C-alpha positions as CSV (number, residue, x, y, z in Angstrom):
1,M,79.6,38.0,4.9
2,A,82.4,40.3,5.9
3,E,85.7,39.9,4.0
4,F,87.7,39.9,7.2
5,R,87.3,39.0,10.8
6,L,89.2,40.7,13.7
7,E,91.4,38.6,15.8
8,K,93.8,39.6,18.5
9,D,96.8,38.2,20.3
10,S,99.4,39.5,22.7
11,I,100.8,41.8,20.0
12,G,97.4,43.4,19.2
13,E,94.5,43.2,16.8
14,K,94.7,42.1,13.2
15,Q,92.3,41.4,10.3
16,V,92.2,37.8,9.2
17,P,90.3,36.6,6.0
18,T,86.9,35.5,7.2
19,E,87.0,32.1,5.6
20,A,90.6,31.3,6.6
21,Y,91.2,28.4,9.0
22,Y,94.5,29.9,10.1
23,G,94.4,32.7,12.6
24,V,96.2,35.9,13.7
25,Q,99.5,34.2,14.8
26,S,99.8,32.2,11.6
27,L,99.2,35.4,9.6
28,R,101.8,37.4,11.6
29,G,104.4,34.6,10.9
30,A,103.6,34.5,7.2
31,E,104.1,38.2,7.0
32,N,107.3,38.2,9.0
33,F,109.0,35.3,7.3
34,V,108.8,35.7,3.6
35,I,112.0,33.8,3.1
36,T,111.8,30.9,0.6
37,H,108.3,31.9,-0.9
38,T,107.2,28.3,-0.2
39,R,105.2,26.6,2.6
40,M,105.9,23.6,4.7
41,H,106.2,20.3,3.1
42,D,103.0,18.2,3.1
43,E,104.7,15.5,5.2
44,M,105.5,18.1,7.8
45,I,101.9,19.3,7.9
46,N,100.7,15.7,8.3
47,S,103.3,15.1,11.0
48,L,101.9,18.1,13.0
49,A,98.4,16.7,12.6
50,Y,99.5,13.3,13.9
51,I,101.0,14.9,16.9
52,K,98.0,17.1,17.7
53,K,95.7,14.0,17.3
54,A,97.8,12.0,19.7
55,C,98.0,14.8,22.2
56,A,94.2,15.2,22.1
57,I,93.6,11.5,22.6
58,T,96.1,11.4,25.5
59,N,94.7,14.6,27.2
60,N,91.2,13.1,26.9
61,K,92.3,9.9,28.5
62,V,93.9,11.7,31.5
63,G,90.8,14.0,31.9
64,E,92.2,17.3,30.6
65,I,89.8,17.8,27.6
66,S,86.2,16.5,27.1
67,D,85.2,13.8,24.7
68,E,83.4,16.3,22.5
69,V,86.5,18.5,22.1
70,C,88.8,15.5,21.6
71,N,86.6,14.0,18.9
72,A,86.4,17.3,17.0
73,I,90.2,17.7,17.2
74,V,90.8,14.2,16.0
75,Q,88.4,14.6,13.1
76,A,90.1,17.8,12.1
77,C,93.5,16.1,12.3
78,D,92.3,13.2,10.2
79,E,91.1,15.5,7.5
80,I,94.5,17.2,7.4
81,I,96.3,13.8,7.2
82,A,93.9,12.9,4.3
83,G,95.3,16.0,2.5
84,K,92.6,18.6,3.3
85,L,93.3,22.1,4.5
86,H,97.0,22.0,3.5
87,E,96.6,25.3,1.8
88,E,95.8,26.8,5.2
89,F,99.3,26.2,6.4
90,I,100.8,29.5,5.2
91,C,104.1,29.8,7.1
92,D,107.5,29.7,5.4
93,P,109.6,26.6,6.3
94,I,112.4,29.0,7.5
95,Q,111.2,31.1,10.4
96,G,112.4,32.7,13.6
97,G,111.0,31.5,16.9
98,A,112.2,27.9,16.7
99,G,109.1,26.8,14.9
100,T,106.4,28.6,16.9
101,T,104.7,29.9,13.8
102,A,104.5,26.4,12.4
103,N,103.1,25.1,15.7
104,M,100.5,27.9,16.0
105,N,99.6,27.5,12.3
106,A,98.6,23.9,13.1
107,N,96.9,24.9,16.4
108,E,94.8,27.6,14.7
109,V,93.8,25.5,11.6
110,I,92.8,22.5,13.8
111,A,91.0,24.7,16.4
112,N,89.0,26.5,13.7
113,R,88.1,23.3,11.9
114,A,87.2,21.5,15.2
115,G,85.2,24.5,16.3
116,E,83.4,24.5,12.9
117,I,82.5,20.8,13.4
118,L,81.0,21.7,16.8
119,G,79.0,24.6,15.2
120,D,81.3,27.5,16.1
121,A,82.3,30.3,13.7
122,K,85.9,30.6,12.5
123,G,87.9,32.8,14.8
124,N,85.6,32.5,17.7
125,Y,87.5,29.8,19.6
126,A,84.8,29.5,22.2
127,K,84.4,25.7,21.9
128,V,87.9,24.8,20.7
129,H,90.8,27.1,21.5
130,P,94.2,26.9,19.7
131,N,96.2,27.1,22.9
132,D,93.9,25.9,25.6
133,H,92.7,22.8,23.8
134,V,94.8,21.9,20.7
135,N,98.1,22.8,22.3
136,F,97.2,21.7,25.8
137,G,100.2,20.1,27.6
138,Q,102.5,21.0,24.7
139,S,105.1,23.5,23.6
140,T,106.5,24.3,20.2
141,N,109.7,22.9,21.7
142,D,108.5,19.4,21.9
143,V,105.9,19.5,19.1
144,Y,108.0,21.0,16.3
145,P,111.1,18.8,16.7
146,T,108.9,15.7,16.9
147,S,107.1,16.7,13.7
148,G,110.5,17.1,12.0
149,K,111.6,13.7,13.1
150,I,108.4,12.0,11.8
151,T,108.7,13.9,8.5
152,I,112.3,12.9,8.0
153,I,111.5,9.2,8.8
154,R,108.7,9.2,6.2
155,L,111.0,10.8,3.6
156,I,113.9,8.4,4.4
157,D,111.5,5.5,3.7
158,K,110.8,6.9,0.3
159,V,114.5,7.3,-0.5
160,L,115.0,3.7,0.7
161,V,112.5,2.5,-1.8
162,Q,114.4,4.1,-4.6
163,L,117.8,3.0,-3.3
164,N,116.6,-0.6,-3.3
165,R,115.4,-0.2,-6.9
166,M,118.9,1.1,-7.8
167,Y,120.6,-1.8,-6.0
168,D,118.4,-4.3,-8.0
169,A,119.0,-2.5,-11.3
170,L,122.8,-2.4,-10.7
171,M,122.9,-6.1,-9.8
172,A,120.9,-6.9,-13.0
173,K,123.4,-5.0,-15.0
174,S,126.3,-6.7,-13.2
175,K,124.9,-10.1,-14.4
176,E,124.2,-8.8,-17.9
177,F,127.7,-7.5,-18.4
178,D,129.6,-10.2,-16.5
179,G,131.2,-11.6,-19.7
180,I,132.5,-8.3,-21.0
181,I,136.1,-7.6,-20.5
182,K,137.3,-4.0,-20.3
183,M,140.2,-2.0,-19.2
184,G,140.4,-1.1,-15.6
185,R,141.8,2.4,-14.8
186,T,143.5,3.9,-11.9
187,Q,144.2,7.7,-11.7
188,L,142.6,7.9,-15.2
189,Q,145.4,5.7,-16.6
190,D,145.2,2.2,-18.0
191,A,145.7,-0.3,-15.2
192,V,144.6,-4.0,-15.5
193,P,141.6,-5.6,-17.1
194,V,138.3,-6.0,-15.3
195,R,134.9,-7.3,-16.3
196,L,132.2,-4.6,-16.9
197,G,129.9,-6.7,-14.7
198,Q,132.4,-6.5,-11.9
199,E,132.3,-2.7,-12.0
200,F,128.6,-2.6,-11.8
201,H,128.6,-5.1,-9.0
202,A,131.0,-2.8,-7.1
203,Y,128.5,0.0,-7.6
204,A,125.7,-2.2,-6.2
205,S,127.9,-3.1,-3.2
206,A,128.4,0.6,-2.4
207,V,124.7,1.3,-2.7
208,K,124.0,-1.7,-0.4
209,R,126.2,-0.1,2.3
210,D,124.2,3.1,1.9
211,L,121.0,1.2,2.3
212,T,122.3,-0.3,5.5
213,R,123.5,3.0,6.9
214,L,120.2,4.8,6.1
215,E,118.1,2.0,7.7
216,K,120.3,2.4,10.8
217,A,120.0,6.2,10.7
218,K,116.3,6.0,11.2
219,E,116.9,4.6,14.7
220,E,118.4,8.0,15.6
221,L,115.0,9.6,15.0
222,Y,112.6,7.3,16.8
223,S,113.5,8.9,20.2
224,V,111.2,12.0,20.7
225,N,110.9,14.6,23.4
226,M,107.1,14.8,23.5
227,G,105.8,15.7,27.0
228,G,108.9,17.8,27.7
229,T,107.0,21.0,26.8
230,A,109.3,24.1,27.0
231,I,112.7,22.8,28.0
232,G,112.2,19.2,28.7
233,T,111.0,19.5,32.3
234,G,107.4,18.8,31.4
235,I,106.0,22.0,33.0
236,N,102.2,22.4,32.5
237,A,101.9,18.8,31.3
238,N,99.7,16.3,33.2
239,K,102.0,13.6,34.8
240,E,100.2,10.7,33.1
241,Y,100.1,12.6,29.8
242,F,103.9,13.0,30.1
243,K,104.3,9.3,30.6
244,T,102.0,8.1,27.8
245,V,101.8,10.7,25.0
246,S,104.8,9.3,23.1
247,A,103.3,5.8,23.1
248,T,100.0,7.2,21.9
249,L,101.8,9.1,19.1
250,A,103.7,5.9,18.1
251,E,100.3,4.2,17.7
252,V,98.7,7.0,15.8
253,A,101.6,7.6,13.5
254,G,102.4,3.9,13.0
255,L,106.0,4.4,13.9
256,P,108.2,2.9,16.7
257,L,108.5,6.2,18.5
258,Y,109.4,6.4,22.2
259,Q,110.1,9.1,24.7
260,T,113.8,9.8,25.0
261,A,115.4,8.9,28.3
262,D,116.7,12.4,28.9
263,V,114.0,14.8,27.7
264,I,116.0,17.9,28.5
265,D,118.8,16.5,26.3
266,G,116.2,15.7,23.6
267,T,115.0,19.3,23.6
268,Q,118.3,21.1,23.4
269,N,120.5,19.0,21.2
270,L,120.3,18.4,17.4
271,D,123.2,16.0,17.0
272,C,120.9,13.2,15.7
273,Y,120.2,15.4,12.6
274,V,123.9,15.9,12.0
275,A,124.4,12.1,12.1
276,V,121.5,11.5,9.7
277,S,122.5,14.3,7.4
278,G,126.1,12.9,7.3
279,I,124.7,9.6,6.1
280,L,122.7,11.3,3.4
281,K,125.9,13.1,2.3
282,T,127.8,9.8,2.3
283,C,125.1,8.2,0.1
284,V,125.1,11.0,-2.5
285,V,128.9,11.0,-2.7
286,T,128.7,7.3,-3.7
287,L,126.0,8.1,-6.3
288,S,127.9,11.1,-7.8
289,K,131.1,9.1,-8.0
290,M,129.2,6.4,-9.9
291,S,127.7,9.1,-12.2
292,N,131.2,10.4,-12.9
293,D,132.3,6.9,-14.0
294,L,129.2,6.4,-16.2
295,R,129.8,9.8,-17.9
296,L,133.5,8.9,-18.6
297,M,132.7,5.3,-19.8
298,S,130.1,6.7,-22.2
299,S,132.2,9.7,-23.4
300,G,132.6,10.5,-27.1
301,P,131.1,8.6,-28.6
302,R,133.6,8.8,-31.5
303,T,136.5,10.6,-29.7
304,G,136.0,9.3,-26.1
305,I,136.1,6.0,-24.3
306,N,132.7,4.8,-25.5
307,E,132.6,1.6,-23.6
308,I,128.9,1.9,-22.7
309,N,125.9,3.7,-24.1
310,L,123.6,5.7,-21.9
311,P,120.0,6.0,-22.9
312,A,119.4,9.1,-25.1
313,K,116.8,11.1,-23.3
314,Q,116.9,14.6,-24.9
315,N,118.7,16.8,-27.4
316,G,122.1,17.8,-26.0
317,S,122.5,21.1,-27.7
318,S,120.7,24.0,-29.2
319,I,123.5,24.6,-31.7
320,M,125.2,21.2,-32.3
321,P,122.8,18.8,-34.2
322,G,122.6,15.3,-33.0
323,K,124.5,15.9,-29.8
324,V,123.2,13.8,-26.8
325,N,124.5,14.6,-23.3
326,P,124.6,12.4,-20.2
327,V,121.9,14.5,-18.5
328,I,120.7,11.9,-16.0
329,P,124.1,11.3,-14.4
330,E,124.6,15.1,-14.5
331,V,121.5,15.7,-12.5
332,M,122.4,13.0,-10.0
333,S,125.7,14.8,-9.3
334,Q,123.8,18.1,-8.9
335,V,121.6,16.4,-6.3
336,A,124.8,15.4,-4.5
337,F,126.1,19.0,-4.5
338,L,122.8,20.1,-3.0
339,V,122.8,17.5,-0.3
340,I,126.4,18.2,0.6
341,G,125.7,21.9,0.9
342,N,122.6,21.2,3.0
343,D,124.7,19.0,5.3
344,M,126.9,21.9,6.1
345,T,123.9,24.0,7.0
346,V,122.5,21.3,9.2
347,T,125.9,21.0,10.9
348,M,126.2,24.8,11.6
349,A,122.5,25.0,12.8
350,A,123.1,22.2,15.3
351,E,126.3,23.8,16.5
352,A,124.6,27.2,16.9
353,G,122.1,26.1,19.7
354,Q,122.4,27.7,23.1
355,F,121.4,26.3,26.5
356,E,118.0,24.5,26.7
357,L,116.8,25.0,23.1
358,N,118.1,25.2,19.6
359,A,116.3,27.9,17.7
360,F,117.5,26.8,14.3
361,E,115.5,23.7,13.8
362,P,113.5,25.3,11.0
363,V,116.4,25.6,8.6
364,T,117.6,22.2,9.8
365,F,114.3,20.6,8.8
366,K,114.1,22.6,5.6
367,C,117.5,21.5,4.4
368,M,117.0,17.8,5.4
369,I,113.6,17.7,3.7
370,E,115.0,19.3,0.6
371,S,117.8,16.8,0.5
372,L,115.6,13.8,0.9
373,V,113.1,15.0,-1.7
374,A,115.8,15.6,-4.1
375,M,117.5,12.3,-3.4
376,E,114.2,10.4,-4.0
377,G,113.7,12.2,-7.4
378,G,117.3,11.9,-8.4
379,I,117.7,8.2,-7.6
380,M,114.3,7.5,-9.3
381,T,115.3,9.1,-12.6
382,M,118.8,7.6,-12.4
383,V,117.2,4.1,-12.2
384,D,114.4,4.6,-14.7
385,N,116.1,6.9,-17.3
386,C,119.7,5.7,-17.1
387,I,120.8,2.5,-15.4
388,T,118.1,0.2,-16.7
389,G,118.8,1.3,-20.3
390,I,122.6,1.1,-20.3
391,T,124.1,-1.0,-23.0
392,A,127.7,-2.2,-23.5
393,N,129.9,-1.8,-26.5
394,K,131.5,-5.2,-26.2
395,E,133.8,-5.0,-29.2
396,R,135.0,-1.6,-28.2
397,C,135.8,-2.8,-24.6
398,E,137.7,-5.8,-25.9
399,S,139.6,-3.7,-28.4
400,L,140.8,-1.2,-25.7
401,V,142.0,-4.1,-23.6
402,E,143.8,-5.8,-26.5
403,N,145.6,-2.5,-27.4
404,S,146.3,-1.6,-23.8
405,V,149.8,-1.8,-22.2
406,G,148.0,-2.8,-19.0
407,I,147.7,-6.4,-19.9
408,I,151.4,-6.8,-19.5
409,T,150.7,-7.2,-15.8
410,A,149.0,-10.6,-16.5
411,I,152.0,-11.7,-18.6
412,A,154.7,-10.6,-16.0
413,P,154.4,-13.6,-13.7
414,H,155.2,-15.9,-16.7
415,V,158.1,-14.1,-18.3
416,G,159.5,-12.0,-15.5
417,Y,159.2,-8.3,-14.5
418,A,162.2,-7.0,-16.4
419,K,161.2,-8.6,-19.8
420,S,157.6,-7.4,-19.3
421,A,158.7,-3.9,-18.6
422,A,160.8,-3.9,-21.8
423,V,157.8,-5.0,-23.8
424,A,155.6,-2.4,-22.1
425,K,158.1,0.4,-22.9
426,Q,158.3,-0.7,-26.5
427,A,154.5,-0.8,-26.9
428,I,154.2,2.7,-25.6
429,K,156.9,4.0,-27.9
430,T,155.8,2.2,-31.0
431,G,152.1,1.9,-30.6
432,E,152.3,-1.8,-31.3
433,S,150.2,-4.2,-29.2
434,V,151.6,-6.0,-26.2
435,R,150.5,-9.3,-27.6
436,K,152.3,-8.8,-30.9
437,L,155.5,-7.6,-29.3
438,T,155.5,-10.5,-26.7
439,I,155.2,-13.0,-29.5
440,E,157.9,-11.3,-31.7
441,A,160.3,-11.3,-28.7
442,G,159.8,-15.1,-28.4
443,L,158.5,-14.8,-24.8
444,A,155.2,-16.6,-25.5
445,T,153.2,-18.2,-28.3
446,E,149.8,-17.1,-29.5
447,E,148.3,-20.2,-27.8
448,E,150.0,-19.5,-24.5
449,L,148.9,-15.8,-24.6
450,N,145.3,-16.9,-25.2
451,I,145.5,-18.8,-21.9
452,I,147.3,-16.0,-20.0
453,L,145.0,-13.3,-21.4
454,D,141.8,-15.1,-20.8
455,A,139.1,-12.7,-19.6
456,K,138.3,-14.7,-16.4
457,G,142.0,-15.4,-15.8
458,M,142.8,-11.7,-15.8
459,T,139.9,-10.6,-13.6
460,E,139.9,-13.1,-10.8
461,P,142.6,-14.0,-8.2
462,G,144.6,-17.2,-8.5
463,I,144.2,-17.8,-12.2
464,S,146.4,-15.5,-14.4
465,G,149.5,-16.0,-12.4
466,E,149.3,-19.6,-11.3
467,G,149.6,-23.0,-12.8
468,K,148.3,-22.6,-16.3
469,V,151.4,-21.5,-18.2
470,H,155.0,-21.8,-17.0
471,L,157.2,-20.3,-19.7
472,N,160.4,-19.6,-17.7
473,K,161.8,-17.8,-20.7
């Protein structure tokens, strides 16, 4: 068998590997766009296959393609969705042409496989043609954006799984650490006491907001412009196909997709991606801030804060024996930096559209897919390799509270602000504890301070300053 077959398109003739399921237009795109040296994400490939399957079913129902051709296209699409032929999708995720290479790559692979099912040779296209059958009633400009939306929805679902796991892990730690008193800090300076469990509960509350936002964000993506073809007017699409293809796609893909009310708007504007990307950015800002806190609380261990221990996961240095670094929170922050940068790219790509089409969806999808994949992995390792294994140094936490000047805030309602301030200044100057100086000044007894400085009393409203001790000294 010959090593190559000859195919031609409007540009001219080109040799294509004989056994390839892709065709001349895919190959031109692969040669023109050697940008990231990667191919489309598997979920994007599957999304294209779902769309082509739905389009074939709809075109068959409205009488545009035969049962034989429809069944062959559906079988080819099902094989792709099952993970076959993915290596035949050879185009770079970043490409000129608003995604035409990606769409034609799908059309050619599906046409060649469907033709093969019907007994045709690859590259013949007599029985199933990439444009006349697989792409019938479609344009890159409705297929590609819809495939991006389906892909992003699938990947958001994976991130949501990991975020839910993180929420559960943080809530478990908040209960485990609820009885541990530690020093709260503002602007990196001692403030007032807080329970370690309260801090972890606050992290969980922030993650819960991110979960809610991200669930809501998916609703931005269920609206698709299928049937709009080139610019949203539906040119070359069967009228009944135009009305029903989105519903068919929803059924095929198992998602609550629907045709947007204004298909021209749905074809030219990318603001939904800016909205979703902004929510991803918000989420990773939360996670990176939490990572900063965990690194600081575990710092040292001998010369730092050392209130908690992070799980030791690998050697921290090639030169310093025994050093263990907070590598998991570090990688979570790096994921955040990546997502924040990608958000700027998505923003600029959406802004750069002109008139009836935005040509910059390829980089938009590449960045959003990259962000979601990194978030899934980052959150997963943060849960499995960090949060679940955190332990508290209870004695160290309590010691820092006892030796902190910050506890004077709890004493102030009982002895007055001026006397409290004098004790605080003396404590800072001498290094003596607030407890000792308060007793020596005759402002309170040991027993009275035990009540005032009770862990619960200092960390919940309405206890430390009310009703338990009235010294009036």
